[in-house]
Residue frames relative to the residue before (quaternion, step in Angstrom):
aa qw qx qy qz dx dy dz
X 1.0000 0.0000 0.0000 0.0000 0.00 0.00 0.00
X 0.6295 0.5325 -0.3331 0.4573 3.52 1.05 -0.81
X 0.6610 0.4961 -0.3227 0.4614 3.55 0.91 -0.83
X 0.6326 0.5391 -0.3322 0.4460 3.60 0.98 -0.74
X 0.6538 0.5067 -0.3150 0.4653 3.61 0.99 -0.80
X 0.6454 0.5222 -0.3239 0.4538 3.58 0.99 -0.76
X 0.6381 0.5296 -0.3260 0.4539 3.51 1.01 -0.85
X 0.6578 0.5148 -0.3059 0.4568 3.58 0.95 -0.89
X 0.6449 0.5243 -0.3209 0.4542 3.60 1.00 -0.85
X 0.6440 0.5239 -0.3215 0.4554 3.58 0.97 -0.85
X 0.6512 0.5207 -0.3171 0.4520 3.60 0.98 -0.83
X 0.6457 0.5160 -0.3286 0.4570 3.59 1.02 -0.84
X 0.6379 0.5231 -0.3215 0.4649 3.62 0.99 -0.82
X 0.6521 0.5146 -0.3199 0.4557 3.59 0.99 -0.85
X 0.6613 0.5055 -0.3124 0.4578 3.60 0.97 -0.90
X 0.6401 0.5305 -0.3150 0.4578 3.64 1.02 -0.84
X 0.6504 0.5136 -0.3081 0.4671 3.55 1.04 -0.84
X 0.6543 0.5089 -0.3091 0.4662 3.57 1.01 -0.84
X 0.6420 0.5330 -0.3193 0.4493 3.59 1.04 -0.84
X 0.6573 0.5041 -0.3071 0.4685 3.60 0.96 -0.88
X 0.6336 0.5368 -0.3274 0.4507 3.57 1.01 -0.81
X 0.6564 0.5027 -0.3060 0.4719 3.56 0.99 -0.90
X 0.6438 0.5372 -0.3208 0.4404 3.58 0.99 -0.86
X 0.6628 0.4957 -0.3055 0.4707 3.57 0.98 -0.84
X 0.6543 0.5169 -0.3164 0.4523 3.56 1.00 -0.78
X 0.6456 0.5065 -0.3186 0.4744 3.61 1.16 -0.58
X 0.6981 0.4838 -0.2797 0.4476 3.62 0.91 -0.91
X 0.5800 0.6274 -0.3794 0.3550 3.61 0.98 -0.62
X 0.6620 0.4758 -0.3342 0.4729 3.69 0.80 -0.77
X 0.6239 0.5482 -0.3527 0.4311 3.64 1.01 -0.74
X 0.6418 0.5221 -0.3199 0.4617 3.59 0.98 -0.83
X 0.6451 0.5206 -0.3125 0.4639 3.58 0.96 -0.83
X 0.6634 0.5100 -0.3050 0.4548 3.61 0.92 -0.90
X 0.6344 0.5360 -0.3283 0.4499 3.59 1.01 -0.83
X 0.6535 0.5098 -0.3114 0.4649 3.57 0.94 -0.81
X 0.6307 0.5344 -0.3277 0.4573 3.57 1.05 -0.78
X 0.6530 0.5120 -0.3145 0.4609 3.58 0.98 -0.86
X 0.6568 0.5127 -0.3166 0.4533 3.57 0.94 -0.84
X 0.6434 0.5169 -0.3298 0.4583 3.57 0.99 -0.76
X 0.6648 0.5119 -0.3145 0.4440 3.63 0.94 -0.82
X 0.6550 0.5232 -0.3285 0.4352 3.62 1.04 -0.69
X 0.6791 0.4875 -0.2949 0.4629 3.64 1.13 -0.41
X 0.4478 0.6925 -0.4556 0.3352 3.63 1.25 0.07
X 0.4254 -0.7139 0.4984 0.2467 3.62 -0.85 0.99
X 0.5451 -0.6172 0.4405 0.3576 3.64 -1.11 0.64
X 0.6653 -0.4971 0.3793 0.4078 3.53 -1.29 0.39
X 0.5398 -0.6569 0.4120 0.3277 3.66 -0.83 0.94
X 0.6426 0.5246 -0.3334 0.4480 3.59 0.99 -0.72
X 0.6538 0.4991 -0.3078 0.4783 3.57 1.00 -0.84
X 0.6501 0.5175 -0.3174 0.4570 3.57 0.98 -0.84
X 0.6274 0.5326 -0.3316 0.4613 3.58 1.05 -0.75
X 0.6483 0.5051 -0.3152 0.4745 3.60 1.01 -0.76
X 0.6307 0.5249 -0.3283 0.4679 3.58 1.03 -0.80
X 0.6610 0.5060 -0.3027 0.4642 3.58 0.93 -0.92
X 0.6446 0.5414 -0.3228 0.4327 3.59 1.00 -0.85
X 0.7038 0.4407 -0.2924 0.4742 3.60 0.82 -0.87
X 0.5739 0.5646 -0.3855 0.4508 3.60 1.15 -0.44
X 0.6487 0.4999 -0.3096 0.4831 3.58 1.00 -0.83
X 0.6701 0.5123 -0.3026 0.4438 3.58 0.90 -0.93
X 0.6777 0.4785 -0.3114 0.4635 3.60 0.87 -0.87
X 0.6063 0.5483 -0.3532 0.4550 3.58 1.12 -0.61
X 0.6616 0.4982 -0.3009 0.4729 3.58 1.00 -0.82
X 0.6760 0.5065 -0.2947 0.4468 3.58 0.98 -0.84
X 0.5492 0.6227 -0.3994 0.3886 3.59 1.14 -0.50
X 0.6771 0.4657 -0.2921 0.4892 3.59 1.09 -0.64
X 0.6839 0.5186 -0.2921 0.4219 3.56 1.01 -0.76
X 0.6013 0.5863 -0.3806 0.3871 3.62 1.05 -0.61
X 0.6008 0.5523 -0.3598 0.4523 3.59 1.21 -0.35
X 0.2962 -0.7802 0.4927 0.2468 3.58 1.33 -0.28
X 0.1234 0.8381 -0.5162 0.1259 3.54 1.03 0.90
X 0.6261 0.5558 -0.3432 0.4258 3.59 0.97 -0.81
X 0.6557 0.4973 -0.3100 0.4761 3.58 1.01 -0.81
X 0.6332 0.5309 -0.3300 0.4563 3.58 0.96 -0.82
X 0.6581 0.5060 -0.3085 0.4644 3.58 0.99 -0.83
X 0.6363 0.5206 -0.3316 0.4628 3.60 1.00 -0.77
X 0.6314 0.5204 -0.3279 0.4722 3.57 0.99 -0.81
X 0.6531 0.5197 -0.3107 0.4549 3.57 0.96 -0.84
X 0.6532 0.5120 -0.3147 0.4605 3.58 1.00 -0.81
X 0.6159 0.5382 -0.3481 0.4580 3.58 1.03 -0.73
X 0.6829 0.4842 -0.2935 0.4617 3.58 0.86 -0.92
X 0.6150 0.5350 -0.3446 0.4657 3.60 1.09 -0.67
X 0.6878 0.4801 -0.2910 0.4601 3.59 0.88 -0.90
X 0.6275 0.5321 -0.3399 0.4556 3.58 1.03 -0.73
X 0.6756 0.4626 -0.2881 0.4966 3.58 1.15 -0.55
X 0.7132 0.4856 -0.2602 0.4334 3.60 0.99 -0.84
X 0.6577 0.5651 -0.3368 0.3670 3.61 0.85 -0.91
X 0.6417 0.4974 -0.3616 0.4582 3.68 0.89 -0.67
X 0.6216 0.5315 -0.3400 0.4643 3.60 1.07 -0.69
X 0.6511 0.5071 -0.3103 0.4717 3.58 0.97 -0.85
X 0.6463 0.5214 -0.3217 0.4550 3.58 0.99 -0.82
X 0.6269 0.5302 -0.3337 0.4631 3.60 0.99 -0.78
X 0.6399 0.5237 -0.3229 0.4605 3.58 1.00 -0.81
X 0.6570 0.4986 -0.3077 0.4744 3.59 1.03 -0.77
X 0.6060 0.5454 -0.3510 0.4606 3.59 1.07 -0.67
X 0.6574 0.5062 -0.3143 0.4614 3.57 0.97 -0.81
X 0.6701 0.4895 -0.2957 0.4733 3.57 1.18 -0.51
X 0.6870 -0.5070 0.2804 0.4385 3.60 1.25 -0.05
X 0.5057 0.6173 -0.4484 0.4027 3.60 1.23 0.18
X 0.0768 -0.8588 0.5065 0.0000 3.55 0.05 1.33
X 0.6569 0.5015 -0.3193 0.4638 3.60 1.18 -0.41
X 0.3141 0.7914 -0.4566 0.2581 3.55 0.75 1.09
X 0.4078 0.7456 -0.4662 0.2458 3.59 1.23 -0.07
X 0.6423 0.5289 -0.3366 0.4410 3.59 0.93 -0.80
X 0.6562 0.4959 -0.3100 0.4767 3.58 0.97 -0.84
X 0.6178 0.5421 -0.3399 0.4570 3.59 1.02 -0.79
X 0.6851 0.4877 -0.2886 0.4577 3.57 0.86 -0.95
X 0.6360 0.5240 -0.3317 0.4592 3.60 1.01 -0.76
X 0.6628 0.4975 -0.3013 0.4715 3.58 0.98 -0.82
X 0.6453 0.5106 -0.3219 0.4683 3.58 0.99 -0.78
X 0.6364 0.5243 -0.3249 0.4632 3.58 1.00 -0.80
X 0.6663 0.4982 -0.3023 0.4652 3.58 0.93 -0.88
X 0.6299 0.5382 -0.3344 0.4492 3.56 1.00 -0.81
X 0.6575 0.4992 -0.3028 0.4762 3.59 1.01 -0.79
X 0.6385 0.5198 -0.3236 0.4662 3.58 1.00 -0.80
X 0.6671 0.5059 -0.3042 0.4544 3.56 0.94 -0.87
X 0.6200 0.5439 -0.3435 0.4492 3.59 1.03 -0.75
X 0.6744 0.4726 -0.2860 0.4900 3.58 1.13 -0.63
X 0.7010 0.4848 -0.2665 0.4501 3.58 0.97 -0.87
X 0.6326 0.6278 -0.3349 0.3058 3.56 0.84 -1.06
X 0.6781 0.4820 -0.3394 0.4388 3.69 0.72 -0.83
X 0.6634 0.4944 -0.3058 0.4712 3.58 0.93 -0.88
X 0.6434 0.5428 -0.3154 0.4382 3.55 1.01 -0.87
X 0.6883 0.4769 -0.2869 0.4652 3.58 0.87 -0.91
X 0.6209 0.5238 -0.3419 0.4724 3.59 1.06 -0.67
X 0.6534 0.5052 -0.2994 0.4777 3.55 0.97 -0.87
X 0.6208 0.5455 -0.3361 0.4517 3.58 1.03 -0.76
X 0.6611 0.5035 -0.3091 0.4625 3.58 0.92 -0.86
X 0.6588 0.5169 -0.3134 0.4478 3.58 0.95 -0.86
X 0.6641 0.4952 -0.3028 0.4712 3.58 0.89 -0.92
X 0.6533 0.5210 -0.3176 0.4481 3.58 0.96 -0.85
X 0.6478 0.5194 -0.3225 0.4545 3.60 0.97 -0.81
X 0.6704 0.4942 -0.3038 0.4628 3.59 0.90 -0.89
X 0.6714 0.5051 -0.3051 0.4483 3.56 0.94 -0.84
X 0.6177 0.5335 -0.3494 0.4602 3.59 1.05 -0.65
X 0.6356 0.5117 -0.3239 0.4788 3.59 1.02 -0.77
X 0.6509 0.4999 -0.3071 0.4817 3.58 0.98 -0.86
X 0.6244 0.5476 -0.3358 0.4444 3.57 1.05 -0.72
X 0.6400 0.5259 -0.3235 0.4574 3.58 0.97 -0.84
X 0.6598 0.4991 -0.3041 0.4723 3.61 0.95 -0.87
X 0.6620 0.5084 -0.3019 0.4606 3.56 0.95 -0.87
X 0.6299 0.5381 -0.3332 0.4501 3.60 1.00 -0.79
X 0.6349 0.5177 -0.3340 0.4661 3.60 1.02 -0.74
X 0.6381 0.5162 -0.3258 0.4692 3.59 1.01 -0.77
X 0.6536 0.5081 -0.3134 0.4653 3.57 0.99 -0.82
X 0.6308 0.5286 -0.3390 0.4558 3.61 1.00 -0.73
X 0.6472 0.5105 -0.3230 0.4649 3.60 0.99 -0.79
X 0.6305 0.5666 -0.3322 0.4136 3.56 1.09 -0.69
X 0.5168 0.6527 -0.4200 0.3611 3.61 1.21 -0.29
X 0.5632 0.6067 -0.3820 0.4109 3.59 1.21 -0.41
X 0.4306 -0.7141 0.4531 0.3152 3.56 1.17 -0.49
X 0.4248 0.6950 -0.4750 0.3330 3.58 1.26 0.04
X 0.5334 -0.6706 0.4059 0.3178 3.64 -0.73 1.00
X 0.6682 0.5010 -0.3171 0.4494 3.59 0.90 -0.86
X 0.6618 0.4971 -0.3086 0.4687 3.60 0.95 -0.87
X 0.6477 0.5242 -0.3141 0.4549 3.56 1.03 -0.79
X 0.6525 0.5072 -0.3097 0.4701 3.59 0.97 -0.84
X 0.6441 0.5201 -0.3196 0.4609 3.58 0.99 -0.84
X 0.6529 0.5126 -0.3140 0.4608 3.59 0.99 -0.83
X 0.6513 0.5151 -0.3188 0.4570 3.58 0.94 -0.84
X 0.6523 0.5047 -0.3105 0.4726 3.57 1.00 -0.83
X 0.6494 0.5233 -0.3166 0.4519 3.57 0.99 -0.83
X 0.6509 0.5102 -0.3130 0.4670 3.60 0.97 -0.86
X 0.6640 0.4935 -0.3091 0.4691 3.58 0.91 -0.88
X 0.6504 0.5194 -0.3167 0.4548 3.59 0.97 -0.81
X 0.6448 0.5113 -0.3218 0.4682 3.58 1.01 -0.76
X 0.6273 0.5396 -0.3304 0.4540 3.57 1.02 -0.78
X 0.6449 0.5138 -0.3077 0.4748 3.58 1.01 -0.84
X 0.6566 0.5161 -0.3114 0.4533 3.58 0.96 -0.84
X 0.6410 0.5126 -0.3279 0.4678 3.59 1.00 -0.78
X 0.6368 0.5217 -0.3257 0.4649 3.59 0.95 -0.87
X 0.6697 0.5026 -0.3019 0.4557 3.57 0.90 -0.91
X 0.6455 0.5182 -0.3223 0.4593 3.59 1.00 -0.80
X 0.6534 0.5138 -0.3135 0.4591 3.57 0.96 -0.86
X 0.6668 0.4954 -0.3045 0.4661 3.58 0.93 -0.86
X 0.6433 0.5268 -0.3251 0.4505 3.59 0.97 -0.82
X 0.6790 0.4773 -0.2885 0.4775 3.58 0.99 -0.82
X 0.6477 0.5268 -0.3227 0.4459 3.60 0.95 -0.84
X 0.6200 0.5664 -0.3455 0.4189 3.57 1.03 -0.76
X 0.6352 0.5517 -0.3304 0.4279 3.59 1.17 -0.52
X 0.8069 0.2278 -0.1286 0.5296 3.61 1.13 -0.50
X 0.3657 0.7612 -0.4777 0.2421 3.62 1.23 0.15
X 0.6361 0.5320 -0.3440 0.4405 3.62 0.99 -0.73
X 0.6543 0.4978 -0.3107 0.4770 3.59 0.96 -0.86
X 0.6550 0.5199 -0.3080 0.4537 3.56 0.94 -0.91
X 0.6627 0.5094 -0.3018 0.4586 3.58 0.97 -0.86
X 0.6681 0.4878 -0.3048 0.4720 3.59 0.94 -0.83
X 0.6255 0.5249 -0.3412 0.4657 3.61 1.04 -0.68
X 0.6070 0.5470 -0.3498 0.4582 3.59 1.08 -0.67
X 0.6660 0.4912 -0.2996 0.4747 3.59 0.96 -0.88
X 0.6462 0.5147 -0.3217 0.4626 3.60 0.95 -0.84
X 0.6296 0.5317 -0.3321 0.4591 3.58 1.02 -0.79
X 0.6356 0.5179 -0.3198 0.4749 3.58 1.02 -0.81
X 0.6691 0.5003 -0.3004 0.4602 3.59 0.92 -0.91
X 0.6426 0.5154 -0.3227 0.4661 3.59 0.99 -0.80
X 0.6523 0.5118 -0.3179 0.4600 3.59 0.98 -0.81
X 0.6290 0.5223 -0.3351 0.4683 3.59 1.05 -0.70
X 0.6515 0.5007 -0.3164 0.4741 3.59 0.99 -0.80
X 0.6244 0.5316 -0.3384 0.4616 3.60 0.98 -0.80
X 0.6590 0.5101 -0.3083 0.4588 3.56 0.90 -0.93
X 0.6467 0.5227 -0.3130 0.4588 3.59 0.97 -0.87
X 0.6856 0.4774 -0.2932 0.4649 3.59 0.84 -0.95
X 0.6159 0.5347 -0.3433 0.4657 3.59 1.04 -0.71
X 0.6726 0.5022 -0.2963 0.4557 3.57 0.93 -0.95
X 0.6559 0.5088 -0.3138 0.4609 3.60 0.96 -0.83
X 0.6831 0.4902 -0.2901 0.4570 3.56 0.91 -0.90
X 0.6877 0.4700 -0.2791 0.4778 3.59 1.15 -0.60
X 0.5674 0.6293 -0.3779 0.3732 3.59 1.23 -0.31
X 0.2951 -0.7538 0.5562 0.1880 3.61 -0.85 0.91
X 0.6727 0.5390 -0.2676 0.4305 3.60 1.28 -0.27
X 0.7519 0.4199 -0.2159 0.4601 3.58 0.95 -0.86
X 0.0073 0.7570 -0.6530 0.0203 3.52 -1.01 0.96
X 0.3555 -0.7509 0.5155 0.2098 3.55 -0.63 1.11
X 0.4920 -0.6463 0.5017 0.2975 3.54 -1.16 0.66
X 0.6619 -0.4706 0.3864 0.4372 3.56 -1.30 0.21
X 0.8403 0.1519 -0.1362 0.5023 3.57 -0.81 1.03
X 0.5036 0.6568 -0.4303 0.3603 3.62 1.23 0.02
X 0.1396 -0.8132 0.5632 0.0459 3.57 -0.85 0.99
X 0.3722 -0.7295 0.5265 0.2283 3.62 -0.74 1.00
X 0.2304 -0.7972 0.5498 0.0951 3.56 -1.08 0.79
X 0.8062 -0.0707 0.1012 0.5786 3.57 0.72 -1.07
X 0.0080 -0.7607 0.6483 0.0308 3.52 -1.32 0.45
X 0.0341 0.8006 -0.5958 0.0541 3.55 -1.07 0.73
X 0.5002 -0.5988 0.5225 0.3438 3.56 -1.17 0.60
X 0.1020 0.8103 -0.5640 0.1222 3.55 -0.82 0.93
X 0.2895 -0.7042 0.6131 0.2105 3.51 -1.40 0.15
X 0.2943 -0.7298 0.5920 0.1742 3.55 -0.82 1.03
X 0.2048 -0.8069 0.5452 0.0985 3.56 -0.28 1.26
X 0.0523 -0.8548 0.5154 -0.0313 3.48 0.53 1.31
X 0.7774 0.2279 -0.1119 0.5755 3.57 1.04 -0.78
X 0.7995 -0.2131 0.1055 0.5516 3.56 0.24 1.24
X 0.8078 -0.2101 0.1868 0.5181 3.57 -0.53 -1.21
X 0.7188 0.4046 -0.2479 0.5081 3.60 1.22 0.07
X 0.2210 0.7620 -0.5910 0.1457 3.51 -1.29 0.40
X 0.7308 -0.4110 0.2854 0.4642 3.58 -1.23 -0.07
X 0.2981 -0.7374 0.5845 0.1604 3.52 -1.17 0.73
X 0.2390 0.7781 -0.5507 0.1849 3.56 -0.98 0.80
X 0.6254 -0.5196 0.4255 0.3974 3.54 -1.08 -0.81
X 0.2140 -0.7509 0.6151 0.1099 3.54 -0.97 0.97
X 0.0996 -0.7972 0.5952 0.0172 3.57 -0.85 1.03
X 0.0581 -0.7372 0.6648 0.1062 3.50 -1.31 0.45
X 0.1056 -0.7651 0.6337 0.0432 3.55 -0.97 0.96
X 0.6477 -0.5040 0.3706 0.4349 3.57 -1.24 -0.11
X 0.7212 0.3792 -0.2598 0.5182 3.59 1.29 0.25
X 0.8397 0.1222 -0.0025 0.5292 3.57 0.97 -0.82
X 0.2601 -0.6709 0.6534 0.2353 3.47 -1.48 0.11
X 0.0714 -0.8212 0.5650 -0.0360 3.55 -0.73 1.16
X 0.0568 -0.7642 0.6386 0.0701 3.54 -1.16 0.66
X 0.0651 -0.7954 0.6025 -0.0091 3.52 -0.73 1.17
X 0.3655 -0.7016 0.5671 0.2291 3.54 -0.82 0.99
X 0.0675 0.7611 -0.6394 0.0863 3.53 -0.93 1.01
X 0.3065 0.7786 -0.4447 0.3194 3.47 0.31 1.34
X 0.3784 -0.6956 0.5632 0.2363 3.54 -1.09 0.78
X 0.1166 -0.7996 0.5887 0.0229 3.56 -0.66 1.15
X 0.3602 -0.7275 0.5443 0.2116 3.57 -0.77 1.05
X 0.1769 -0.8107 0.5543 0.0654 3.59 -0.71 1.11
X 0.8016 0.0735 -0.0375 0.5921 3.57 1.18 -0.39
X 0.1495 -0.7946 0.5853 0.0606 3.56 -0.97 0.92
X 0.3431 -0.7078 0.5802 0.2114 3.53 -1.22 0.61
X 0.8319 0.0336 -0.1030 0.5442 3.56 -0.77 1.13
X 0.6094 -0.6007 0.3298 0.3988 3.53 1.23 0.52
X 0.7090 0.4321 -0.2447 0.5008 3.60 1.28 0.01
X 0.7895 0.3507 -0.1638 0.4763 3.56 0.69 -1.15
X 0.5148 -0.6486 0.4713 0.3036 3.54 -1.05 0.85
X 0.1416 -0.7909 0.5925 0.0571 3.55 -0.85 1.03
X 0.7920 -0.0125 0.0374 0.6093 3.57 0.99 -0.88
X 0.0146 0.7964 -0.6039 0.0292 3.57 -1.13 0.65
X 0.2283 -0.7423 0.6138 0.1418 3.53 -1.34 0.40
X 0.3446 -0.6959 0.5845 0.2353 3.55 -1.15 0.67
X 0.1959 -0.8137 0.5433 0.0663 3.55 -0.50 1.24
X 0.0317 -0.7497 0.6610 0.0012 3.56 -0.93 1.02
X 0.2258 0.7736 -0.5675 0.1690 3.57 -0.61 1.10
X 0.3181 -0.7364 0.5671 0.1870 3.57 -0.86 1.00
X 0.1728 -0.8299 0.5275 0.0565 3.54 -0.26 1.31
X 0.8230 0.1483 -0.0375 0.5471 3.59 0.89 -0.91
X 0.0414 0.7540 -0.6528 0.0607 3.54 -1.03 0.91
X 0.0880 0.8314 -0.5291 0.1449 3.55 0.04 1.38
X 0.4114 -0.6780 0.5480 0.2659 3.58 -0.89 0.91
X 0.5610 -0.6280 0.4189 0.3397 3.57 -0.93 0.90
X 0.6479 0.5384 -0.3237 0.4308 3.57 1.01 -0.74
X 0.6609 0.5072 -0.3081 0.4595 3.60 1.22 -0.37
X 0.5473 0.5621 -0.4220 0.4544 3.59 1.26 0.15
X 0.2738 -0.8016 0.5147 0.1325 3.55 -0.40 1.26
X 0.7979 -0.0877 0.0730 0.5920 3.59 1.01 -0.74
X 0.1366 -0.7624 0.6279 0.0769 3.53 -1.28 0.52
X 0.0697 -0.7986 0.5978 -0.0004 3.56 -0.87 1.02
X 0.1685 -0.7792 0.5957 0.0981 3.57 -1.04 0.80
X 0.0537 0.7915 -0.6065 0.0532 3.55 -1.16 0.63
X 0.2851 -0.7090 0.6088 0.2131 3.54 -1.38 0.19
X 0.0659 -0.8145 0.5763 -0.0099 3.54 -0.87 0.97
X 0.8036 0.2928 -0.2137 0.4721 3.54 -1.27 0.55
X 0.5416 0.6327 -0.4562 0.3135 3.51 -1.26 -0.48
X 0.2568 -0.7405 0.6003 0.1592 3.54 -1.35 0.18
X 0.8387 -0.0598 -0.0222 0.5409 3.56 -0.67 1.18
X 0.7339 -0.4349 0.2227 0.4719 3.55 0.99 0.86
X 0.6316 0.5232 -0.3312 0.4666 3.60 1.27 -0.06
X 0.8318 0.2173 -0.1636 0.4838 3.56 -0.96 0.90
X 0.3647 0.7384 -0.4995 0.2689 3.58 1.14 0.42
X 0.3639 -0.7256 0.5477 0.2028 3.56 -1.15 0.71
X 0.3289 -0.7278 0.5699 0.1933 3.56 -0.93 0.97
X 0.0904 -0.8157 0.5713 -0.0109 3.57 -0.62 1.20
X 0.1027 -0.7640 0.6356 0.0418 3.55 -0.99 0.96
X 0.0563 -0.8032 0.5930 -0.0052 3.59 -0.71 1.10
X 0.1394 -0.8043 0.5769 0.0301 3.54 -0.84 1.08
X 0.1345 -0.7283 0.6640 0.1031 3.51 -1.21 0.70
X 0.1581 -0.8321 0.5309 0.0294 3.57 -0.71 1.12
X 0.5566 -0.6013 0.4643 0.3361 3.55 -1.30 0.42
X 0.7119 -0.4686 0.3184 0.4150 3.55 -1.30 0.11
X 0.6295 0.5478 -0.3453 0.4294 3.61 1.15 -0.42
X 0.5824 0.5895 -0.3725 0.4179 3.62 1.22 -0.33
X 0.5868 -0.6006 0.4058 0.3608 3.62 -1.15 0.49
X 0.7661 0.1602 -0.1188 0.6109 3.61 1.23 -0.34
X 0.4773 -0.6794 0.4775 0.2873 3.55 -1.22 0.43
X 0.7960 0.0573 -0.0127 0.6025 3.57 1.10 -0.70
X 0.0031 -0.7816 0.6237 0.0068 3.56 -1.22 0.53
X 0.1179 -0.7854 0.6068 0.0316 3.53 -1.05 0.85
X 0.0564 -0.8151 0.5760 -0.0243 3.58 -0.78 1.10
X 0.2505 -0.7066 0.6394 0.1706 3.52 -1.18 0.76
X 0.2032 -0.8019 0.5551 0.0867 3.58 -0.43 1.25
X 0.1810 -0.8018 0.5662 0.0622 3.56 -0.92 0.93
X 0.8277 0.1898 -0.1702 0.4999 3.55 -0.38 1.25
X 0.7570 0.2370 -0.1825 0.5810 3.61 1.24 -0.08
X 0.5266 -0.6461 0.4574 0.3099 3.54 -1.22 0.53
X 0.4808 -0.6794 0.4756 0.2848 3.55 -0.92 0.93
X 0.5828 0.5790 -0.3810 0.4242 3.60 1.14 -0.52
X 0.6261 0.5280 -0.3351 0.4658 3.60 1.10 -0.69
X 0.6551 0.5044 -0.3117 0.4682 3.59 1.05 -0.70
X 0.6201 0.5252 -0.3433 0.4709 3.57 1.01 -0.74
X 0.6661 0.4995 -0.2972 0.4673 3.58 0.96 -0.91
X 0.6575 0.5173 -0.3224 0.4430 3.60 0.98 -0.79
X 0.6110 0.5347 -0.3489 0.4680 3.59 1.03 -0.71
X 0.6597 0.5053 -0.2995 0.4687 3.55 0.96 -0.87
X 0.6409 0.5308 -0.3266 0.4482 3.60 0.99 -0.83
X 0.6484 0.5002 -0.3245 0.4733 3.58 1.00 -0.75
X 0.6818 0.5086 -0.2923 0.4370 3.57 0.88 -0.97
X 0.7252 0.4120 -0.2472 0.4932 3.59 1.06 -0.63
X 0.5610 -0.6591 0.3601 0.3482 3.59 1.28 0.10
X 0.3950 0.7343 -0.4795 0.2736 3.60 1.24 0.10
X 0.6767 0.5102 -0.3103 0.4307 3.59 0.88 -0.88
X 0.5374 0.6313 -0.4105 0.3798 3.61 1.17 -0.43
X 0.6940 0.4732 -0.2747 0.4680 3.58 1.10 -0.64
X 0.6360 0.5385 -0.3243 0.4476 3.58 1.26 0.01
X 0.4520 0.6817 -0.4613 0.3438 3.58 1.25 0.20
X 0.3921 -0.7262 0.5179 0.2250 3.54 -0.96 0.89
X 0.6756 0.4892 -0.2993 0.4633 3.58 1.21 -0.39
X 0.4123 -0.7361 0.4450 0.3003 3.60 1.35 0.11
X 0.6444 -0.5628 0.3191 0.4076 3.55 1.13 0.64
X 0.3238 0.7847 -0.4882 0.2025 3.59 1.19 0.28
X 0.7594 0.3629 -0.2041 0.4999 3.58 1.04 -0.74
X 0.5220 0.6629 -0.4081 0.3486 3.57 1.26 -0.03
X 0.2696 -0.7220 0.6136 0.1721 3.49 -1.29 0.50
X 0.0371 -0.8174 0.5743 -0.0244 3.56 -0.47 1.17
X 0.3257 -0.7295 0.5731 0.1825 3.55 -1.13 0.81
X 0.3506 -0.7158 0.5655 0.2120 3.54 -1.21 0.57
X 0.1071 -0.8006 0.5891 0.0242 3.56 -0.76 1.11
X 0.5408 -0.5770 0.4819 0.3773 3.57 -1.20 0.40
X 0.5032 -0.6643 0.4638 0.3005 3.57 -1.16 0.48
X 0.7725 0.2540 -0.1490 0.5626 3.61 1.23 -0.43
X 0.5723 -0.6028 0.4432 0.3357 3.53 -1.16 0.71
X 0.4227 -0.7184 0.4856 0.2635 3.65 -0.76 0.94
X 0.6623 0.5188 -0.3120 0.4414 3.61 1.20 -0.38
X 0.8286 0.1434 -0.0505 0.5388 3.62 0.79 -1.04
X 0.4344 -0.7354 0.4152 0.3130 3.57 1.35 0.00
X 0.4011 0.6950 -0.4986 0.3278 3.61 1.21 0.34
X 0.5733 -0.5855 0.4437 0.3628 3.57 -1.24 0.53
X 0.3553 -0.7482 0.5237 0.1995 3.56 -0.80 1.03
X 0.5235 -0.6178 0.4691 0.3523 3.61 -1.09 0.60
X 0.5576 -0.5887 0.4569 0.3657 3.56 -1.20 0.56
X 0.3817 -0.7433 0.4951 0.2379 3.63 -0.63 1.05
X 0.5090 -0.6316 0.4872 0.3235 3.54 -1.16 0.60
X 0.6776 -0.4952 0.3524 0.4141 3.53 -1.26 0.38
X 0.8206 0.2182 -0.1820 0.4959 3.57 -0.90 0.97
X 0.4217 0.7170 -0.4731 0.2902 3.61 1.22 0.03
X 0.2213 -0.7785 0.5725 0.1316 3.55 -1.07 0.78
X 0.7713 0.0919 -0.1191 0.6184 3.56 1.31 0.27
X 0.1420 -0.7673 0.6177 0.0979 3.56 -1.25 0.36
X 0.3022 -0.7723 0.5401 0.1435 3.57 -1.03 0.84
X 0.4452 -0.6809 0.5153 0.2695 3.57 -0.89 0.95
X 0.4227 -0.7358 0.4795 0.2235 3.56 -0.83 0.99
X 0.6806 0.4982 -0.2823 0.4571 3.60 1.24 -0.39
X 0.8275 0.1604 -0.0674 0.5339 3.59 0.81 -0.98
X 0.4475 -0.7342 0.4111 0.3027 3.60 1.36 0.11
X 0.3411 0.7277 -0.5188 0.2915 3.58 1.16 0.49
X 0.3244 -0.7228 0.5776 0.1965 3.56 -0.97 0.90
X 0.1317 -0.8120 0.5679 0.0268 3.56 -0.59 1.20
X 0.2613 -0.7660 0.5743 0.1231 3.55 -0.82 1.05
X 0.6117 -0.5598 0.3884 0.4020 3.60 -1.13 0.42
X 0.4563 -0.7031 0.4809 0.2574 3.54 -1.14 0.71
């Protein structure tokens, strides 16, 4: 019996050993597979795919600011600021002596009325575009989040969504700008005109040579060169008022050089060279000279004057303004158009009374320009003084 029990015990030990061996042989492949799975999950995405993911992340970040249409809101704010500021600036110029401001006043009033009509519709349209773009932004953001998986289809969808949102924002901005572009453009021109008037008034106030007559109103001023000797001459400022055309030399003249090359001493020369009554300008011609393919051309104004003027002809190179505008302005003064553009209604002007017919040949005399102190008969050339 003892031997039988020992035999049975040995068999149980052998079976247990075989079972453990089988169990270890089964678990070993599972451990190997688990390690393989862990290694595959740590593999980095393809560099090209990662670059595309990074690119759309940057793009969506940039678009998040644009969907608010902040740039358009700022432009609208600037327009309203200028509509409020420019009339104040114009009033300041009137106090300084710029009396021919009626046209600018009317242009500003017209723009203010246009803006009052445009603004409510514009702001409503802005709100609508902003609401739609925010909804589109939310949809696009979801597409971009899906693209983080690196799946090619999700990535392509996200890229298309980002590009589509960018197109929609551009279209919204253009649609809104089209509603106020005319007002914005006209304000730009008015700002340029105001700056020209400021520059003119500054130059007149700084001049030790020029004194305006009673009721005389300045109109335009420009840096210019009086080409007295062919293509050269004194440099300074050319002015036109409702009574006269003036040229004042305003130029730094070198009086001493070091080593014959470098400026050592200089003087600022102020001299009123020309003082011509507008009525004594017989003709004005404008032209463009020089330049290459339309670039760098010089605006030239040439005047022919009557016998009462201090010179018979004058030629000016205008710098920064068109000579055609100056020719037109001279004509406007001579025909009396500028007289109706005074903001003071002529309250401070001094006007002379002339006869309507020539005392020599009885021909009808031309209507004198504003501020004229004489008029010439077109038939017999008699100079007629005010009565």
